C-alpha positions in Angstrom: 62.8 -49.9 -46.8 59.3 -48.1 -46.9 58.0 -47.4 -50.4 58.7 -43.9 -52.1 55.5 -42.2 -52.8 57.1 -38.8 -53.7 55.6 -38.5 -57.0 52.5 -38.1 -55.4 53.5 -34.8 -53.3 51.3 -31.4 -54.4 52.7 -28.4 -54.7 50.8 -25.6 -52.8 50.8 -22.7 -55.3 51.0 -19.5 -53.9 47.9 -17.4 -53.9 49.6 -13.9 -53.2 51.6 -11.6 -55.1 54.3 -10.2 -52.5 56.0 -6.5 -53.7 59.5 -6.8 -53.5 61.5 -4.3 -51.8 61.2 -0.7 -53.1 60.1 2.8 -51.8 56.6 2.9 -51.6 55.6 6.4 -50.2 56.5 9.6 -51.4 59.1 10.8 -48.9 59.5 14.5 -50.3 55.8 15.9 -51.4 54.6 16.5 -47.9 58.2 18.6 -47.0 57.1 21.4 -49.9 54.4 23.7 -49.9 51.3 22.5 -52.3 49.9 24.7 -55.2 46.9 22.3 -55.4 44.7 21.4 -58.1 46.8 22.8 -61.7 44.5 23.5 -64.8 46.8 24.1 -67.5 50.9 23.8 -68.8 52.1 25.5 -66.2 51.6 27.3 -62.8 53.3 30.8 -61.2 54.6 31.8 -57.9 54.7 35.3 -57.7 57.5 37.1 -55.5 57.9 40.2 -53.4 61.2 40.9 -52.5 61.8 42.6 -49.2 61.6 46.4 -49.1 63.7 49.3 -47.4 63.2 49.6 -43.6 60.6 51.6 -42.8 62.5 55.3 -42.8 61.9 58.1 -40.3 59.2 60.9 -40.8 61.2 64.1 -40.0 59.0 66.6 -42.6 55.4 67.8 -41.3 53.0 67.7 -44.3 55.9 66.8 -46.6 55.4 65.2 -50.1 54.9 61.4 -50.2 58.5 59.2 -50.8 57.2 55.9 -52.3 59.6 52.9 -51.5 60.3 50.7 -54.7 58.3 47.3 -54.6 60.2 44.7 -56.5 58.0 41.9 -58.4 59.0 38.9 -60.3 57.7 35.6 -61.0 59.0 31.9 -61.0 57.1 29.5 -63.5 56.5 25.7 -62.6 56.4 23.5 -65.6 53.8 20.7 -65.6 55.4 17.2 -67.0 53.0 14.4 -68.0 53.5 10.6 -67.3 52.1 7.3 -68.3 52.7 3.3 -67.5 50.8 0.2 -68.4 51.1 -3.2 -67.4 49.7 -5.8 -69.5 47.8 -9.5 -68.3 47.5 -11.7 -71.2 43.9 -13.1 -71.6 44.9 -16.6 -72.0 46.6 -16.5 -68.5 43.8 -14.9 -66.5 42.3 -18.3 -66.2 45.1 -20.3 -65.0 46.0 -17.5 -62.1 45.1 -18.4 -58.7 45.3 -14.5 -58.0 45.2 -11.5 -60.5 48.0 -9.3 -60.5 45.6 -6.4 -61.8 43.8 -6.6 -58.7 45.7 -5.1 -56.1 49.4 -5.7 -57.0 49.4 -3.7 -60.3 47.9 -1.0 -59.3 49.9 -1.0 -56.2 53.2 -1.3 -57.9 52.1 1.7 -60.6 51.2 3.9 -57.9 54.5 3.3 -55.7 56.3 3.8 -59.2 54.6 7.2 -59.3 55.6 8.3 -56.0 59.3 7.9 -56.7 58.7 10.1 -59.9 57.0 12.7 -57.9 60.1 12.7 -55.6 62.8 12.9 -58.2 60.9 15.9 -59.5 60.9 17.7 -56.6 64.6 16.9 -55.5 65.4 17.9 -58.9 63.6 21.0 -58.8 65.4 21.9 -55.3 69.0 21.9 -56.7 68.7 22.1 -60.0 67.7 25.6 -62.1 64.3 27.8 -61.6 62.7 29.1 -64.4 61.2 32.8 -64.2 58.3 34.2 -66.2 60.9 35.6 -68.5 62.0 31.9 -69.5 65.4 32.5 -67.7 67.1 29.9 -65.8 67.7 30.7 -62.0 70.8 28.3 -60.2 71.2 28.0 -56.7 74.2 30.9 -55.9 77.6 30.1 -54.6 77.0 31.2 -51.3 74.4 28.9 -50.9 76.1 25.7 -51.9 78.8 23.8 -49.6 81.2 21.8 -51.4 82.5 18.6 -50.7 86.0 20.0 -49.8 87.0 16.2 -50.5 85.1 15.4 -47.2 82.4 12.8 -46.1 79.1 14.2 -44.6 80.1 15.6 -41.2 78.7 18.0 -38.3 80.6 21.0 -39.9 78.4 20.7 -43.1 75.4 20.6 -40.9 76.2 23.3 -39.2 77.3 25.9 -42.3 74.0 25.1 -43.7 72.2 25.8 -40.8 74.1 29.4 -40.5 73.3 30.0 -43.5 69.7 29.4 -43.2 69.6 31.8 -40.1 71.9 34.8 -42.1 68.9 34.5 -44.5 66.2 34.7 -41.8 64.9 31.3 -43.4 64.7 28.7 -40.0 62.7 28.4 -37.3 63.1 31.9 -35.8 61.1 33.0 -39.1 58.3 30.0 -38.8 60.2 27.9 -41.6 60.3 24.1 -41.1 63.6 22.7 -42.4 64.2 19.8 -44.0 67.0 17.7 -45.6 67.4 14.3 -47.6 69.9 11.6 -46.3 70.8 8.3 -47.9 72.7 5.4 -46.9 76.0 6.8 -47.5 74.9 10.0 -45.2 73.7 7.4 -42.5 77.2 5.9 -42.8 78.6 8.9 -42.2 76.5 10.3 -39.4 76.6 7.5 -37.1 80.5 7.0 -37.8 80.4 10.8 -36.3 81.4 10.7 -32.8 80.6 14.5 -32.3 76.8 13.5 -33.7 76.4 10.0 -31.6 77.6 10.7 -28.3 74.8 10.2 -26.1 75.9 13.9 -24.0 75.0 15.5 -27.7 72.2 13.3 -29.3 69.2 11.8 -28.6 69.4 8.3 -27.2 67.0 6.8 -30.6 69.5 7.2 -32.6 72.2 5.0 -31.0 69.5 2.6 -29.8 67.9 2.0 -33.2 70.8 3.1 -35.4 68.4 5.3 -37.6 69.1 9.0 -38.1 65.5 9.7 -39.6 63.0 12.3 -37.5 63.9 16.0 -36.3 67.7 16.6 -34.4 69.6 19.3 -34.8 66.3 21.6 -35.6 66.2 20.0 -39.3 64.1 17.3 -40.2 65.7 14.3 -41.7 64.0 12.4 -44.8 65.1 9.1 -46.0 65.9 9.5 -49.8 68.1 6.8 -51.8 68.3 9.0 -55.0 69.9 12.2 -53.9 72.4 13.5 -56.9 75.1 11.4 -57.8 78.1 12.3 -60.4 81.1 10.6 -60.2 82.1 10.3 -56.8 79.9 13.6 -55.5 76.9 13.1 -53.6 74.8 16.7 -53.7 71.8 16.8 -51.1 69.7 19.2 -50.1 68.7 20.9 -46.9 65.7 23.3 -47.4 62.6 25.1 -45.8 59.0 24.2 -46.9 58.0 27.4 -48.1 61.3 27.4 -50.4 59.3 25.0 -53.3 55.8 24.6 -54.9 54.4 21.5 -56.1 51.2 21.1 -58.2 49.3 18.2 -59.6 47.1 18.7 -62.8 45.5 15.0 -62.8 46.3 11.1 -61.4 44.1 8.7 -63.3 44.5 4.7 -63.1 42.5 2.4 -65.2 41.9 -1.4 -66.0 40.8 -2.0 -69.3 40.4 -4.6 -72.5 42.9 -4.2 -75.2 40.9 -5.3 -78.1 43.9 -4.9 -80.4 45.8 -7.1 -78.0 43.9 -10.0 -77.7 41.5 -8.5 -75.1 44.6 -8.1 -72.8 43.7 -6.9 -69.7 45.8 -3.4 -69.5 46.3 -1.7 -66.1 47.6 1.7 -66.5 47.8 5.2 -64.8 48.2 8.5 -66.0 49.5 11.6 -64.1 50.5 15.3 -65.0 52.6 17.0 -62.3 55.2 19.9 -61.5 57.5 21.5 -59.1 59.1 25.1 -59.2 62.0 26.1 -56.6 60.5 29.8 -55.3 63.7 30.9 -53.3 67.0 30.6 -53.4 67.9 31.3 -49.9 65.6 29.0 -48.6 67.9 26.0 -50.1 71.5 24.8 -49.4 73.4 22.4 -51.3 75.2 20.6 -49.9 78.1 18.1 -51.7 80.0 15.3 -50.1 81.9 12.1 -51.6 
């Protein structure tokens, strides 16, 4: 029998920190309009309502008749966020790889991207604040109720009809988006009216993926759409329907003398979003 030398075996320690599965990039910030860098606690979005169609001029040298120009303002409130991760001073010499080098900053940035998406999605389907402080909800006419049904082709068509009715589709220079989660993907791929080769691109059938653009809508994967009890709520929207603004984004790695020189990796940021036009957003419910 050969001699046992298992006690002499060594263990190869990992010199890489692998980030677990998570949403890494912001999925929604590029689907809405950017107000840019914001200074202050809020920003405004000024609105001008449509005026009456140009009237006929039937009187020569007559008096000027003015039309009404109705102005209104929406207010986007900035919100501040902060997150920090510690690396104990005594742990640093014992590590083959320092998580403060890349893993912690990357994790903080990914968490920040997900937070931005949450704020944007909430602004899309929630209330919008006007200059007087009032809360403006999405009107009932812009809400497709679940009707005890899953996400269907009929709901997509109904939403597209609303955008056309409101002059808010591609025929008026708008780009449409819709957030979908895994439940919606299952419903779409199970709907033979959407996945038949005669109707839909081969990509959906071949890859089993519904992202990309089809039916004139850009489909954006986003798992954190609203869920209340058994009812999901997603949104279909035009890019100009919402404004986002960034106050600041700052990352730091510093020693904390009050915590035994623990290395603290932190990220602080400020962000805000506001819905500008309800006519350019459709809430879609499904179960």
